[in-house]
C-alpha positions as YAML, in Angstrom:
chain: A
units: angstrom
residues:
- id: 1
  name: MET
  ca: [0.00, 0.00, -0.05]
- id: 2
  name: GLN
  ca: [1.32, 3.38, -0.85]
- id: 3
  name: LEU
  ca: [1.45, 5.89, 1.96]
- id: 4
  name: PRO
  ca: [0.08, 9.24, 1.48]
- id: 5
  name: SER
  ca: [2.67, 12.04, 0.56]
- id: 6
  name: ILE
  ca: [3.70, 13.83, 3.68]
- id: 7
  name: ARG
  ca: [6.12, 16.95, 3.67]
- id: 8
  name: PRO
  ca: [9.56, 16.39, 5.35]
- id: 9
  name: THR
  ca: [8.76, 18.73, 8.09]
- id: 10
  name: ALA
  ca: [5.53, 16.92, 8.87]
- id: 11
  name: TRP
  ca: [7.66, 13.44, 9.21]
- id: 12
  name: THR
  ca: [10.07, 15.17, 11.39]
- id: 13
  name: ALA
  ca: [7.36, 16.38, 13.66]
- id: 14
  name: ILE
  ca: [5.87, 12.77, 13.86]
- id: 15
  name: ILE
  ca: [9.31, 11.25, 14.65]
- id: 16
  name: VAL
  ca: [9.82, 13.86, 17.28]
- id: 17
  name: LEU
  ca: [6.56, 13.20, 18.95]
- id: 18
  name: ALA
  ca: [6.80, 9.66, 18.87]
- id: 19
  name: ALA
  ca: [10.08, 10.03, 20.57]
- id: 20
  name: VAL
  ca: [8.65, 12.21, 23.19]
- id: 21
  name: GLY
  ca: [5.88, 10.06, 23.59]
- id: 22
  name: SER
  ca: [8.25, 6.89, 24.02]
- id: 23
  name: ALA
  ca: [10.31, 8.81, 26.70]
- id: 24
  name: LEU
  ca: [7.03, 9.85, 28.70]
- id: 25
  name: ALA
  ca: [5.89, 6.31, 28.46]
- id: 26
  name: SER
  ca: [9.32, 5.04, 30.58]
- id: 27
  name: ASP
  ca: [9.38, 8.20, 32.74]
- id: 28
  name: TYR
  ca: [8.09, 6.43, 35.62]
- id: 29
  name: SER
  ca: [9.61, 6.64, 39.27]
- id: 30
  name: VAL
  ca: [8.62, 6.59, 42.88]
- id: 31
  name: PHE
  ca: [7.07, 10.04, 42.39]
- id: 32
  name: ASN
  ca: [5.28, 8.93, 39.16]
- id: 33
  name: GLN
  ca: [4.42, 5.38, 39.57]
- id: 34
  name: HIS
  ca: [3.38, 3.12, 36.72]
- id: 35
  name: PRO
  ca: [-0.28, 2.76, 36.54]
- id: 36
  name: ASP
  ca: [-0.26, -1.11, 36.67]
- id: 37
  name: ALA
  ca: [0.25, -2.16, 40.42]
- id: 38
  name: THR
  ca: [1.43, -5.52, 39.29]
- id: 39
  name: ARG
  ca: [4.63, -3.90, 37.82]
- id: 40
  name: THR
  ca: [7.56, -2.23, 39.69]
- id: 41
  name: ALA
  ca: [7.10, 1.53, 40.08]
- id: 42
  name: ASP
  ca: [9.45, 2.28, 37.07]
- id: 43
  name: GLY
  ca: [7.22, -0.27, 34.97]
- id: 44
  name: ALA
  ca: [10.24, -1.95, 33.78]
- id: 45
  name: TRP
  ca: [9.23, -5.54, 35.39]
- id: 46
  name: LYS
  ca: [6.31, -7.35, 36.59]
- id: 47
  name: VAL
  ca: [6.46, -7.83, 40.61]
- id: 48
  name: HIS
  ca: [8.14, -11.13, 41.32]
- id: 49
  name: ASP
  ca: [9.27, -11.74, 37.64]
- id: 50
  name: MET
  ca: [11.44, -14.92, 37.22]
- id: 51
  name: SER
  ca: [12.85, -13.51, 34.19]
- id: 52
  name: ARG
  ca: [14.36, -10.72, 35.89]
- id: 53
  name: PRO
  ca: [18.14, -10.99, 35.79]
- id: 54
  name: SER
  ca: [19.79, -12.13, 39.15]
- id: 55
  name: PRO
  ca: [22.56, -9.80, 40.62]
- id: 56
  name: PRO
  ca: [26.09, -10.92, 40.29]
- id: 57
  name: SER
  ca: [27.76, -12.53, 43.40]
- id: 58
  name: ALA
  ca: [30.13, -10.49, 45.68]
- id: 59
  name: THR
  ca: [32.64, -11.89, 48.18]
- id: 60
  name: PRO
  ca: [31.47, -11.45, 52.04]
- id: 61
  name: LYS
  ca: [33.87, -9.71, 54.39]
- id: 62
  name: PRO
  ca: [35.54, -11.99, 56.95]
- id: 63
  name: TRP
  ca: [33.78, -11.85, 60.21]
- id: 64
  name: ALA
  ca: [37.08, -10.43, 61.61]
- id: 65
  name: GLU
  ca: [36.70, -7.43, 59.61]
- id: 66
  name: LEU
  ca: [33.05, -6.77, 60.51]
- id: 67
  name: GLU
  ca: [33.41, -7.33, 64.35]
- id: 68
  name: GLN
  ca: [33.93, -3.64, 65.18]
- id: 69
  name: GLY
  ca: [30.92, -2.59, 63.42]
- id: 70
  name: THR
  ca: [28.67, -5.09, 64.78]
- id: 71
  name: LYS
  ca: [29.08, -3.43, 68.33]
- id: 72
  name: PRO
  ca: [26.04, -1.11, 69.26]
- id: 73
  name: PRO
  ca: [27.31, 2.62, 69.35]
- id: 74
  name: SER
  ca: [26.18, 5.11, 72.17]
- id: 75
  name: GLY
  ca: [22.57, 6.07, 72.46]
- id: 76
  name: ALA
  ca: [21.51, 2.82, 70.28]
- id: 77
  name: ARG
  ca: [18.59, 0.60, 71.86]
- id: 78
  name: ILE
  ca: [19.49, -2.83, 72.37]
- id: 79
  name: LEU
  ca: [16.68, -5.08, 71.32]
- id: 80
  name: PHE
  ca: [18.40, -8.55, 71.54]
- id: 81
  name: ASP
  ca: [21.59, -9.51, 73.06]
- id: 82
  name: GLY
  ca: [20.78, -12.97, 73.67]
- id: 83
  name: SER
  ca: [19.73, -12.95, 77.12]
- id: 84
  name: THR
  ca: [16.26, -11.57, 77.21]
- id: 85
  name: ILE
  ca: [13.45, -10.72, 74.77]
- id: 86
  name: ASP
  ca: [11.95, -8.03, 76.86]
- id: 87
  name: ALA
  ca: [12.20, -5.33, 74.23]
- id: 88
  name: TRP
  ca: [9.59, -7.29, 72.00]
- id: 89
  name: ASP
  ca: [5.75, -8.04, 72.16]
- id: 90
  name: VAL
  ca: [6.57, -11.85, 72.03]
- id: 91
  name: PRO
  ca: [4.11, -14.38, 70.35]
- id: 92
  name: ARG
  ca: [4.32, -17.95, 71.44]
- id: 93
  name: PRO
  ca: [6.48, -19.41, 68.42]
- id: 94
  name: TRP
  ca: [9.48, -17.08, 69.21]
- id: 95
  name: SER
  ca: [12.03, -18.17, 71.97]
- id: 96
  name: ILE
  ca: [15.74, -18.07, 72.77]
- id: 97
  name: HIS
  ca: [17.64, -20.98, 71.62]
- id: 98
  name: GLN
  ca: [21.11, -21.32, 72.49]
- id: 99
  name: GLY
  ca: [21.64, -17.63, 72.60]
- id: 100
  name: ALA
  ca: [19.73, -16.87, 69.66]
- id: 101
  name: LEU
  ca: [16.08, -15.31, 68.92]
- id: 102
  name: GLN
  ca: [14.54, -18.43, 67.02]
- id: 103
  name: VAL
  ca: [11.07, -18.29, 65.12]
- id: 104
  name: ARG
  ca: [9.47, -21.62, 64.55]
- id: 105
  name: PRO
  ca: [6.93, -22.29, 61.61]
- id: 106
  name: VAL
  ca: [3.78, -20.65, 62.75]
- id: 107
  name: GLU
  ca: [2.82, -17.38, 61.09]
- id: 108
  name: THR
  ca: [2.89, -15.04, 63.96]
- id: 109
  name: SER
  ca: [5.37, -12.04, 63.62]
- id: 110
  name: LEU
  ca: [7.57, -10.17, 66.30]
- id: 111
  name: SER
  ca: [7.14, -6.46, 66.86]
- id: 112
  name: SER
  ca: [9.39, -4.18, 69.11]
- id: 113
  name: LYS
  ca: [7.68, -2.55, 72.00]
- id: 114
  name: GLU
  ca: [9.18, 0.73, 71.18]
- id: 115
  name: PRO
  ca: [8.30, 2.55, 67.74]
- id: 116
  name: PHE
  ca: [10.92, 3.98, 65.52]
- id: 117
  name: GLY
  ca: [11.30, 5.98, 62.36]
- id: 118
  name: SER
  ca: [14.78, 7.14, 60.61]
- id: 119
  name: CYS
  ca: [17.58, 4.72, 61.84]
- id: 120
  name: HIS
  ca: [20.37, 2.39, 61.62]
- id: 121
  name: LEU
  ca: [19.66, -1.11, 62.33]
- id: 122
  name: HIS
  ca: [22.04, -3.72, 62.69]
- id: 123
  name: LEU
  ca: [21.10, -7.70, 63.07]
- id: 124
  name: GLU
  ca: [22.55, -10.87, 62.17]
- id: 125
  name: TRP
  ca: [20.43, -14.01, 61.12]
- id: 126
  name: ARG
  ca: [20.96, -17.37, 59.92]
- id: 127
  name: THR
  ca: [18.95, -20.49, 58.69]
- id: 128
  name: PRO
  ca: [19.97, -24.02, 59.89]
- id: 129
  name: PRO
  ca: [22.06, -26.35, 57.78]
- id: 130
  name: GLU
  ca: [19.18, -28.65, 57.04]
- id: 131
  name: ASN
  ca: [17.47, -25.93, 55.12]
- id: 132
  name: SER
  ca: [19.91, -27.08, 52.30]
- id: 133
  name: LYS
  ca: [17.35, -29.49, 51.20]
- id: 134
  name: LYS
  ca: [14.90, -26.68, 50.54]
- id: 135
  name: SER
  ca: [14.57, -24.18, 47.98]
- id: 136
  name: GLY
  ca: [12.84, -21.09, 46.47]
- id: 137
  name: GLN
  ca: [10.83, -18.98, 49.03]
- id: 138
  name: ASP
  ca: [10.87, -21.93, 51.25]
- id: 139
  name: LYS
  ca: [14.33, -21.64, 52.23]
- id: 140
  name: GLY
  ca: [14.67, -19.65, 55.49]
- id: 141
  name: ASN
  ca: [11.94, -17.17, 54.50]
- id: 142
  name: SER
  ca: [11.70, -14.04, 56.79]
- id: 143
  name: GLY
  ca: [11.77, -10.38, 56.59]
- id: 144
  name: VAL
  ca: [12.67, -7.12, 58.24]
- id: 145
  name: PHE
  ca: [9.84, -4.74, 58.38]
- id: 146
  name: LEU
  ca: [10.97, -1.22, 59.13]
- id: 147
  name: MET
  ca: [8.16, 0.92, 60.51]
- id: 148
  name: SER
  ca: [6.02, -2.54, 60.19]
- id: 149
  name: THR
  ca: [5.72, -1.79, 56.68]
- id: 150
  name: TYR
  ca: [8.91, -1.51, 54.51]
- id: 151
  name: GLU
  ca: [10.35, -4.87, 53.90]
- id: 152
  name: ILE
  ca: [14.01, -5.94, 53.65]
- id: 153
  name: GLN
  ca: [13.74, -9.68, 52.60]
- id: 154
  name: VAL
  ca: [15.61, -12.09, 54.59]
- id: 155
  name: LEU
  ca: [15.79, -15.52, 52.66]
- id: 156
  name: ASP
  ca: [18.48, -18.16, 52.39]
- id: 157
  name: SER
  ca: [19.18, -17.30, 48.68]
- id: 158
  name: TYR
  ca: [22.76, -18.64, 48.48]
- id: 159
  name: GLU
  ca: [22.80, -20.90, 45.52]
- id: 160
  name: ASN
  ca: [19.02, -20.83, 45.72]
- id: 161
  name: LYS
  ca: [17.10, -19.63, 42.49]
- id: 162
  name: THR
  ca: [14.12, -17.40, 43.21]
- id: 163
  name: TYR
  ca: [12.58, -14.15, 41.83]
- id: 164
  name: PRO
  ca: [15.14, -11.73, 42.22]
- id: 165
  name: ASP
  ca: [13.17, -9.19, 43.80]
- id: 166
  name: GLY
  ca: [12.47, -11.76, 46.69]
- id: 167
  name: MET
  ca: [16.00, -12.78, 47.34]
- id: 168
  name: ALA
  ca: [17.91, -11.80, 50.41]
- id: 169
  name: ALA
  ca: [18.27, -8.06, 51.00]
- id: 170
  name: ALA
  ca: [15.79, -7.22, 48.38]
- id: 171
  name: LEU
  ca: [13.15, -4.42, 48.82]
- id: 172
  name: TYR
  ca: [10.66, -6.96, 48.48]
- id: 173
  name: GLY
  ca: [8.47, -7.02, 45.34]
- id: 174
  name: GLU
  ca: [10.43, -3.93, 44.00]
- id: 175
  name: LYS
  ca: [14.23, -4.14, 43.83]
- id: 176
  name: PRO
  ca: [16.84, -6.97, 44.10]
- id: 177
  name: PRO
  ca: [20.14, -6.16, 45.87]
- id: 178
  name: ASP
  ca: [22.81, -4.91, 43.21]
- id: 179
  name: VAL
  ca: [25.06, -7.78, 44.29]
- id: 180
  name: SER
  ca: [24.51, -11.04, 46.44]
- id: 181
  name: ALA
  ca: [26.98, -11.15, 49.24]
- id: 182
  name: LEU
  ca: [25.46, -14.05, 51.27]
- id: 183
  name: ARG
  ca: [27.47, -16.63, 53.20]
- id: 184
  name: PRO
  ca: [26.65, -20.58, 52.84]
- id: 185
  name: THR
  ca: [23.47, -21.88, 54.44]
- id: 186
  name: GLY
  ca: [23.77, -22.35, 58.08]
- id: 187
  name: GLU
  ca: [26.37, -19.49, 58.55]
- id: 188
  name: TRP
  ca: [25.38, -16.12, 60.38]
- id: 189
  name: GLN
  ca: [24.50, -13.09, 57.92]
- id: 190
  name: CYS
  ca: [25.13, -9.64, 58.99]
- id: 191
  name: TYR
  ca: [22.73, -6.98, 57.88]
- id: 192
  name: ASP
  ca: [23.38, -3.29, 58.44]
- id: 193
  name: ILE
  ca: [20.27, -1.11, 57.43]
- id: 194
  name: TRP
  ca: [20.23, 2.61, 56.94]
- id: 195
  name: PHE
  ca: [16.41, 3.73, 56.99]
- id: 196
  name: LYS
  ca: [15.10, 7.23, 56.35]
- id: 197
  name: ARG
  ca: [11.29, 7.29, 56.95]
- id: 198
  name: PRO
  ca: [8.79, 8.59, 54.49]
- id: 199
  name: ILE
  ca: [7.67, 12.26, 54.91]
- id: 200
  name: PHE
  ca: [4.08, 13.21, 53.96]
- id: 201
  name: ASP
  ca: [2.57, 16.66, 53.81]
- id: 202
  name: ASP
  ca: [-0.62, 17.89, 55.70]
- id: 203
  name: SER
  ca: [-2.88, 16.46, 53.15]
- id: 204
  name: GLY
  ca: [-1.34, 13.12, 53.31]
- id: 205
  name: LYS
  ca: [0.44, 12.97, 50.28]
- id: 206
  name: MET
  ca: [4.07, 11.45, 50.20]
- id: 207
  name: LYS
  ca: [6.58, 14.32, 49.90]
- id: 208
  name: SER
  ca: [9.72, 12.17, 49.92]
- id: 209
  name: PRO
  ca: [9.74, 8.07, 50.09]
- id: 210
  name: ALA
  ca: [11.21, 5.69, 52.58]
- id: 211
  name: CYS
  ca: [14.62, 4.99, 51.38]
- id: 212
  name: VAL
  ca: [17.32, 2.57, 52.34]
- id: 213
  name: THR
  ca: [20.93, 1.70, 52.12]
- id: 214
  name: VAL
  ca: [21.67, -1.87, 53.00]
- id: 215
  name: MET
  ca: [24.96, -3.57, 53.67]
- id: 216
  name: VAL
  ca: [25.29, -7.40, 53.86]
- id: 217
  name: ASN
  ca: [28.39, -8.92, 55.23]
- id: 218
  name: GLY
  ca: [30.36, -5.74, 54.97]
- id: 219
  name: VAL
  ca: [29.07, -5.22, 51.24]
- id: 220
  name: ILE
  ca: [26.86, -2.49, 50.01]
- id: 221
  name: VAL
  ca: [23.99, -4.09, 48.34]
- id: 222
  name: GLN
  ca: [21.31, -1.43, 48.13]
- id: 223
  name: LYS
  ca: [22.34, 2.20, 47.69]
- id: 224
  name: ASN
  ca: [19.78, 4.95, 48.53]
- id: 225
  name: ALA
  ca: [17.07, 2.91, 47.05]
- id: 226
  name: PRO
  ca: [13.56, 4.11, 47.58]
- id: 227
  name: PHE
  ca: [10.63, 2.24, 48.60]
- id: 228
  name: PRO
  ca: [7.41, 2.72, 46.20]
- id: 229
  name: GLY
  ca: [5.13, 2.35, 48.98]
- id: 230
  name: PRO
  ca: [4.36, -0.42, 51.65]
- id: 231
  name: SER
  ca: [5.67, -3.91, 50.97]
- id: 232
  name: SER
  ca: [3.39, -6.45, 49.63]
- id: 233
  name: HIS
  ca: [3.11, -9.65, 47.96]
- id: 234
  name: LYS
  ca: [2.45, -9.67, 44.05]
- id: 235
  name: LYS
  ca: [1.24, -6.00, 43.86]
- id: 236
  name: ARG
  ca: [2.53, -2.58, 44.62]
- id: 237
  name: PRO
  ca: [0.01, -0.88, 46.96]
- id: 238
  name: PRO
  ca: [0.13, 3.17, 47.38]
- id: 239
  name: TYR
  ca: [1.64, 5.06, 50.11]
- id: 240
  name: GLN
  ca: [-0.62, 6.00, 53.10]
- id: 241
  name: LYS
  ca: [0.12, 8.60, 55.59]
- id: 242
  name: HIS
  ca: [1.27, 7.03, 58.93]
- id: 243
  name: ALA
  ca: [2.87, 7.90, 62.33]
- id: 244
  name: ASP
  ca: [6.39, 9.21, 62.26]
- id: 245
  name: ALA
  ca: [7.45, 6.24, 64.52]
- id: 246
  name: ARG
  ca: [6.31, 2.69, 64.30]
- id: 247
  name: PRO
  ca: [7.63, -0.59, 65.64]
- id: 248
  name: LEU
  ca: [10.08, -2.80, 63.87]
- id: 249
  name: MET
  ca: [8.99, -6.08, 62.96]
- id: 250
  name: LEU
  ca: [10.53, -9.62, 62.04]
- id: 251
  name: GLN
  ca: [8.43, -11.68, 59.94]
- id: 252
  name: ASN
  ca: [7.31, -15.27, 60.80]
- id: 253
  name: HIS
  ca: [6.76, -17.09, 57.33]
- id: 254
  name: ASN
  ca: [6.46, -20.65, 58.42]
- id: 255
  name: GLU
  ca: [10.18, -21.10, 58.27]
- id: 256
  name: VAL
  ca: [12.94, -21.67, 61.05]
- id: 257
  name: VAL
  ca: [15.12, -18.54, 61.10]
- id: 258
  name: GLU
  ca: [17.42, -17.34, 64.04]
- id: 259
  name: PHE
  ca: [18.33, -13.84, 64.82]
- id: 260
  name: ARG
  ca: [21.08, -12.36, 67.13]
- id: 261
  name: ASN
  ca: [22.87, -9.05, 68.05]
- id: 262
  name: ILE
  ca: [19.86, -6.86, 67.16]
- id: 263
  name: TRP
  ca: [20.19, -3.09, 67.93]
- id: 264
  name: ILE
  ca: [18.92, 0.02, 66.62]
- id: 265
  name: GLN
  ca: [19.99, 3.59, 66.68]
- id: 266
  name: PRO
  ca: [17.41, 6.42, 66.13]
- id: 267
  name: LEU
  ca: [18.65, 9.02, 63.70]
- id: 268
  name: PRO
  ca: [17.50, 12.48, 62.67]
- id: 269
  name: ASP
  ca: [15.42, 12.55, 59.54]
- id: 270
  name: ASP
  ca: [18.11, 15.01, 57.79]
- id: 271
  name: ALA
  ca: [21.14, 12.96, 59.35]
- id: 272
  name: VAL
  ca: [20.77, 9.45, 58.06]
- id: 273
  name: LEU
  ca: [24.28, 9.03, 56.64]
- id: 274
  name: SER
  ca: [25.60, 5.62, 55.63]
- id: 275
  name: PRO
  ca: [29.11, 4.49, 54.13]
- id: 276
  name: ALA
  ca: [27.75, 5.10, 50.81]
- id: 277
  name: GLY
  ca: [26.29, 8.46, 51.46]
- id: 278
  name: SER
  ca: [23.50, 10.33, 52.64]
- id: 279
  name: VAL
  ca: [19.99, 8.23, 52.62]
- id: 280
  name: GLY
  ca: [17.05, 9.95, 51.36]
- id: 281
  name: ILE
  ca: [15.23, 11.40, 48.15]
- id: 282
  name: ASN
  ca: [13.35, 14.77, 47.99]
- id: 283
  name: LYS
  ca: [11.11, 15.37, 44.90]
...
C-alpha cells in the first residue's frame, strides 16, 4: 500500500512526537509510578518476575573485619543481646535458643515494643544447615519490616534460585540487591540497614519516600533505594500517611530462622548517613 505524501517537516514532527511519547511512557519513578500495580514503580518488570536477571555475586568480608562494626554505638537501643526478649511483644513461636532469637513455623510475627522512624538497624540472622534441602521462597523465609511496613527480605538465597525481587536484601517486590553477598546456608549473615522514613505533607501525600542503604556481610548491596510504598506480595500498594515512628517487625513466614545481636540507633530525618552517603530522596 502506498503511503500518502507527507512533507519532510511533517515526518520530522511525527518522529519527534513519537520519541517524546516513548520517553514519557518510560518516565516512571517513585514520584510518578506506573499505573499497573502489578509492575515495579518504573514499569520495567512485573512484580516477582522470574525472568528478571539475578545480581552478580560478591565476596562477603570475613567476620574479623566486621566485628568492630557489629557493636552498638552510644545511644543505640539494644533489642536483643542473647539474654532477654523484653524489648519485644513476643508471640508464642518465638524463643531464645542457644543465645539466638528463634522463630518456629507458625505465622506470628514479632514486633518491638518501642516505635522507630529513621534509623540505623543492625542484626544478624541464619537458617539451619538442614535448610539446604529446601528451595525457592521456602528456604529460610523471613523479613525485616521497618516501621512494620517497608520490607528488606530475609531469605537463604545462597545458590538458591528465586525471583530476584524476593531474594535476600531485596526491597521485597520492587528491587533486587545490586549484588548478592551471602554466606553459605547455616552461617551467620550480617545486615546493616540505614533507613530514612517517608515524609508526608498535611494532606497525607508522600513528599519524600522511605529509602534505605543496605550492607550485607560488609558489602553495600542497596544504595539509597526508595520504596514505592508499603511492601506487599504480587502487588504495589500506594503510600498512606502513618505515624512518624512505628514498631520494627521481624516476620514469621513458616520457616525456622534465627536472629542475634539486634540493635537500632534512632537518627534525625536529615542525618541518615551510611558508608555509601546520605539516605533520602526529595522530589
